[in-house]
N, C-alpha and C positions, 0 to 999 in steps of 0.2 A: 173343443169338447164341451159337452153339457155336463156340469158337475153339481151334485147335491152335497153341500158341505154341512156337516152336523157339528155344531159348536155348543156343547153343553155347559155354558157358563155365561155370566153377564158379558155383553159385548156392545160397545167397546168400553173397556176400563183399562187404566194404565197400570197393569200388572202382567206378570209373565205370560200366561197362555193367551189371553186376549191380544197382547201386543204381537205375539208370534203369529196368531191367526190373521191379524191385520196385515202384517208383512207378507204373508203368503197370498192373501187376497189381492194385494197391490201388484204382485208379480203376475198372478193369473189374469187379472184385469188388463194389465198392460200387454200381455201376450195374446189377448183375444179370446180367452175362454169365457163361456157363459156360465155363471155360477149363481145358484140359489143357496142362501145360507139360512139354516134354521137355528135359532138361538134363543136365549132367555129373554124375558121381557125387560130386564134391567139393562142399563148401559146407554152410552151416548151414541148418536148417529154418526156414521162415517159415509163419505161420498165416493162412489166408484162409477165407472161407466157401464160395465158389463156384469155387475154384481147386484142382486136383489136380496134384501134382508127380510126374512120372515120371522117375526117375534111370536113366541107362544102367548097364549091368553089363559093363564091359570085361573081356576075358580076363586081361589084365595090369593090375593095379590101380595105374596111374600116379598120381603125386602132384605137388603144387605146380605146377599148370598156370598159366603166367604169361600176362599180357596180350599180345596180338599174335600173329603167326604163330609156330607151333612144331610140331615133329613130334609132340609129345605131344597137342597140340590136334587135329592132323590125324587121329591115331589115334582119339581119342575121337569125332571127327565121324562116323567110319564107324559107330560103335555108335549114335550119336544118329540118324543117318539110318535105320538098321535099326529102332530103336524107334518112330520116327515112322511108318515104313511100316506097321508092325504095327498101330498105333492107327488109321491111315487105312483099313486093311482091315476093321477091326472096327466102326468108328464113322463116322458121317457128320458132317462139320463144315461150317459155313457159310463158314469162312475159315481160312487159315493165316496166322499172324503170324510172319514170318521175320526174325530178328535176325542182323546181320552176314552171315557166309558161308553161313548156312543158307538164304539166298535162292536159292542154286543148287539146294539140295535141293527147295525149294518149287517151283522152276521145273520140275523133273522130276515132282514130285507133281501139279502142275497138269495135265501132259500125261497122266498115268496115271489120276488120279482126278477130273479136271475140277474140282478145288477151287481157287478163286481165292486169291491171296495178297497180303498187304501186305509190302512190303520196308522194314523198320526199319533205316535206313542210318546207322550210327555213324561210318563212315570210308570213305575210298577204299582198298579192299583192295590195289589195284595199287600205290598210293603206299607203303603199309606194307611190301609185299614189296620194292620197290626200295630203300627206306630200309634195310631189313635185309640185303638181298642186292644190292648195286650191280652185281654181275656180270650180273644179269638185265636190264640196260638194253637189250640187243638185242631183248628180247621186249616192249618197252613197248607197241607197237601191238596185238599179239595179246592182251595182258592187258587193255588198255582195251576191246577188242572184246568179250571174254568178260564183263567187268564190266558192259557195256551191256545184256547179254541180260536179266537179271532186272529191270533198270530199265525196259526197254521192255515187258516182259510182265506186270509186277505190276499188280494192280488199282489200287493206290495206292502211292506211295513216301513215306516219312516220314523225311526227312533231319533231322539234329539241329542243323544250323547253316546259316548263309547260304551259305557257300562250297560246301557239299555240295549245297544246293538249286540253286545255279548249275550245278554239274556235272550234276545230274539234268535240268535244263532244256535241256541240249544234246541230250537224247534224247527228251524228251516235253514238251508244253506244257500238259498237264492232269494232274489226279490227283496233285498234289504238296501234301502237308500238312506244313508245318514244325513240328516238335515240339522246341523247344529245351529243354535241361536247365535246371534251376532251382536256386536257392540251397537249401542244406540247413540254413541258419541261420534260426531262427525269430525274426522281428522282435520279438516280445513276450517272448522268452525271456531273462530277467535272472538265470537260475539260474547257479550256478558249478559245473556238472558238469565234472569233470576236475581234474587236479592244478594246483597253483600251480607253474609251471615254474621260476620263479626260485628257489623254495625247493627243489624237487626236484633241480635241476641246480646248486644253490649258486652262482647268479649274483647277485653283490652289487652290481654297478654296470654302467654301460653300457647300450647299446640292444640289442634283439633283432631280428634278421632271421629270418624264418620261411618255410620251404617245406613244403607239405603235398602228398602224392601218392606214387605209386610211384617207383621209382628206375631205371626202364628207360632205356636210352641216349637215346631220343628226347626225354626230359624235360630234357636239358641239365644234368645234375648236375655233369659235368666242367667245363662253362662256369661254373656257379655257384661251385664251389670255387676255380677259377682267379681269378674276379672278386673273390671274398671275400678272397683272399690280397692282391690289390692294394689293396683297401679297408683292410685291416689295416696297411698300411705307413704310414698316417698316424698321428697321435697319438691318434685317437679310440679309445674302447673299445667294441667291438661283438662280439656273439656270434651264431652261426648255428645255428638249431635246425631239423632236418629230421624231419618226422613222416611215417611210412609206410615201405613197402618190405618185401621179404622179407629174411630174415637173411643170406643169401649176399651180397646187394647191400649190405646195411648194413655187413658186415665189410669188403667191398671198399672202400667209400668211407671207412670209418674209417681203413683203412691209407693210402689216398690222401691224406686230410687230414693224417695224421701226416707223410707224405712231403713235403707242402707246408709243413710247419712250423706247422700250425694246431691242434696238439693242445692241448686245454683251451679252445679257442674254438669248435669245431664239435661239435655234439651230435646224433648220429643215434639217436633214441629209439624207433624202430620204430612199428608200427601202434598207433593209439589209436581208441576208439569214435567213430563218426560223430557221435553225439549230443553229443560233447564238443568238436567242432572249433570251434564258435562261441566257447566259453570260451577255447580256446587262442589263436585268432586275435586276440582282444581283448587278450591279454597281449603281443602282438608290437608293435613300432614300425613294422615294414615287412614286407609279404608279397611274395614273389617267385615268378615263373613263368619260368624260363629255357629253356623248351621250344625245341628247334631243328629238329624235323621234324614233318611232318603239317600238315593244314589244318583239321581239326576242332577246335573250341574245347574245352579241358580243362574238365571239370565243375567243378573246384575254383574256376575263375574266378568263377562266379556266387556262390559262397559268400564268396570273397575280397571281392567288391564289397559284398555285403550286410553284411559284418562291420563296415564303417566304418573299417577299417585301410588305410592307403595301399598301393598296388601298384606294383611295378616289373616289367615283363615285356618279353620280346623283341619287337622291332618286326617281327613276321611275321604272315602271314594267319591263323595259328592263334589269334592274339590280337586283331588289328586289326578283325576283323569284329564284335567286341563292344567292345573297349577303344578309347579315343581319349585325346587329351591333356587333356581336361576331367576325366576320371575316373581316370587312371593316368599313370605315366611310362613311356614306351616307349623302348627302347634297342636299338641294333644288337646282333646275337648274337655279340659278341666281347668278350673279358674286359675290356679297358680301358673301352669304352663302357658296359658293364653296371656295372662298378665305379663309374664316375663318376655314373651315374644313381642308384645306391644312395646314394652320398655326398650328392648334392643333396637327396634326400628326408630323409635322416637328420639333416642339419644345419639344416633349415628347419621348425620346429614349426608355423608358420602354414600352410605348404604341405601338411604332413601332415594337418592339420585340415581344410583345404578339400577336398583330394582325397578324404578319407574320407567327408565329409558328402555330396559330390556323388555318389560311388560308391554309397553306401547308398541314397540317394533313387532313383537310377537302377535299382538292383536291385529295390527294392520296387515300382517302377512297371512295369518291363518283364519281370521274371523271377521273379515270384511263383509259388507253387504253384497259385493260382487260374488263372493263365495256362496252366500246364501242363494242368490239368484241362480247360479249354476247348479246347485243341488236341487232346487225346486224344478228346474228344467229337465233333470233326470227323470222326475216323475211325470211332468207334463210339458213336453216339447211345445214351443210356440205354435199356434194354429197356422200362422203364415208359412212356417217351414214344414208343417206336417198337416196338410189339409184333411187327411183321413182322421186325425185326432186320436191315433192309437197311443196307448200308454207305453 
């Protein structure tokens, strides 16, 4: 098939959606599809055989485009739409694969060029906007109506978690292919790629609590630091390591940790290569996900599970559609409850072992890369097996 893929974000970057798009492209590339990708100007190059990357050329070279809604992103979307329009005028495609908000562009292109589209749905955009701008609550119904349009008109919708699939099911009862994210930890990878964190950070005693991911407000880092302060009031020795984030956020939370009296116990060490995360997670005694907003499951959860290190997460739909009390400890999204949950796990070696073993087995069974490939092939059968290229 000839596919035009719209990726309205920096590509490639080592964070959720760009990682998922790269995984998708590698399957499509291997299966013989011809793919043109229109994406933002920021990002590292990736090498494929049958995939061409077309980067936008904005008049003003904006930088550091963050996840979620922003005016920088909206500005770049205009250029992405223009670039995609130009490709559609010059070339004929079997299908448009639209990620995130580019589904609205694909909806327009469908009307102009009669090209069907797949809606790759990573989140509810209306929920993201309301979380970021609560003053827009008066427009909840109009936003939900707008969001339903590409869901109804897409040839297929590919939500990335069960909660999103349920939302899609409100508007259509067919053409829904669930493509869940998968672990980025290789089950047979016993290498030690990455640093020894205890040596690097000069941690000589105590246990390590670890968070991996961006430091956006919806991730609940304020909740995590407040909870960690309560945890540290006991006599136990414990350290908190946060991996990821942009430097502006890192400096903000370093200052906040100092304000809370946690200097020397909280380490914000910035981004590290995705290939190293398995090694880092194995050095932790506990992994945490304090996310407080959204319903889509964070990609890191699948790697957390696969690592075999126990997990404490907020007891919200963003986690509970994957996690349960057999494979994680779930806590209310408030400091005291989250601190108590961390304490329970840190003080019980047997519980840590059992949670880790069950979680790793579950991830290997339900969220392997092979499962991801099978899901993608429900959307796009390999060209060799389907020469007509029908979806």
